[in-house]
C-alpha positions as CSV (number, residue, x, y, z in Angstrom):
1,M,93.2,128.2,108.3
2,G,95.7,130.8,109.6
3,K,97.9,128.2,111.4
4,H,100.3,127.8,108.5
5,K,102.7,130.2,107.0
6,I,101.6,131.7,103.7
7,L,105.1,131.6,102.3
8,T,107.8,129.1,103.1
9,Y,111.2,128.6,101.4
10,H,114.5,126.8,101.6
11,Q,117.8,127.4,100.0
12,T,118.8,124.7,97.5
13,K,122.2,126.2,96.6
14,P,123.8,129.6,97.3
15,G,121.5,132.4,96.4
16,I,118.7,130.1,95.1
17,L,115.5,129.6,97.0
18,E,112.7,127.1,96.5
19,C,109.5,128.8,97.6
20,T,106.0,127.6,98.3
21,L,103.0,130.0,98.5
22,N,100.1,128.5,100.5
23,L,97.0,129.5,98.6
24,L,94.7,128.1,101.3
25,D,95.9,130.7,103.7
26,L,96.5,133.5,101.1
27,Y,93.0,133.1,99.7
28,P,90.8,131.6,102.5
29,T,87.7,131.1,100.5
30,K,87.2,128.7,97.6
31,D,85.9,131.6,95.5
32,E,89.1,133.6,96.0
33,R,91.3,130.6,95.1
34,N,89.2,129.9,92.0
35,K,89.6,133.6,90.9
36,F,93.4,133.2,91.4
37,K,93.5,130.0,89.4
38,T,91.4,131.5,86.6
39,R,93.9,134.4,86.3
40,L,97.1,132.3,86.6
41,P,97.3,131.1,83.0
42,Q,97.3,134.7,81.8
43,F,100.2,135.5,84.2
44,L,102.1,132.4,83.1
45,D,101.7,133.4,79.4
46,S,102.8,137.0,80.1
47,D,106.5,136.0,80.1
48,P,108.2,133.0,78.5
49,H,110.1,132.2,81.7
50,N,107.1,132.2,84.0
51,R,106.2,128.6,83.1
52,M,109.7,127.5,84.0
53,I,109.6,129.4,87.3
54,Y,106.1,128.9,88.6
55,Q,104.2,125.6,89.1
56,L,100.7,125.1,90.6
57,K,100.4,121.9,92.6
58,G,97.0,121.7,94.2
59,D,96.6,124.7,96.5
60,Q,100.3,125.6,96.5
61,L,102.2,127.8,94.1
62,L,105.8,126.6,93.8
63,F,108.5,128.8,92.4
64,R,112.2,129.5,92.5
65,S,113.7,132.9,93.5
66,E,117.1,134.4,94.0
67,Q,118.3,135.7,97.3
68,L,119.7,139.2,96.6
69,I,120.7,140.1,100.2
70,P,123.8,138.4,101.3
71,Q,123.6,136.4,104.6
72,K,127.2,137.1,105.6
73,K,128.5,140.5,106.5
74,D,132.0,141.6,105.5
75,R,134.1,144.7,105.8
76,K,132.8,146.3,102.6
77,T,130.8,149.5,103.0
78,V,128.2,151.0,100.8
79,D,128.8,154.4,99.2
80,R,125.6,156.3,100.0
81,H,126.7,159.4,98.1
82,F,125.9,158.4,94.6
């Protein structure tokens, strides 16, 4: 493996990303992938929203995420003296 990116994403609308986690590259051995897939249901059950956000398709974990860092810069400054 190693020739593909582990994580890819594209923006579907402002601030929303569709992400794909490549499990073949993240977990190179079949044993590692099987351990992940065995633990995944427990993670999905840990929060009622997880099943709406995460979806396993073959050896890819698909999920949506929010982009919290703005792409455009403006004249606003951050007050670093809280």
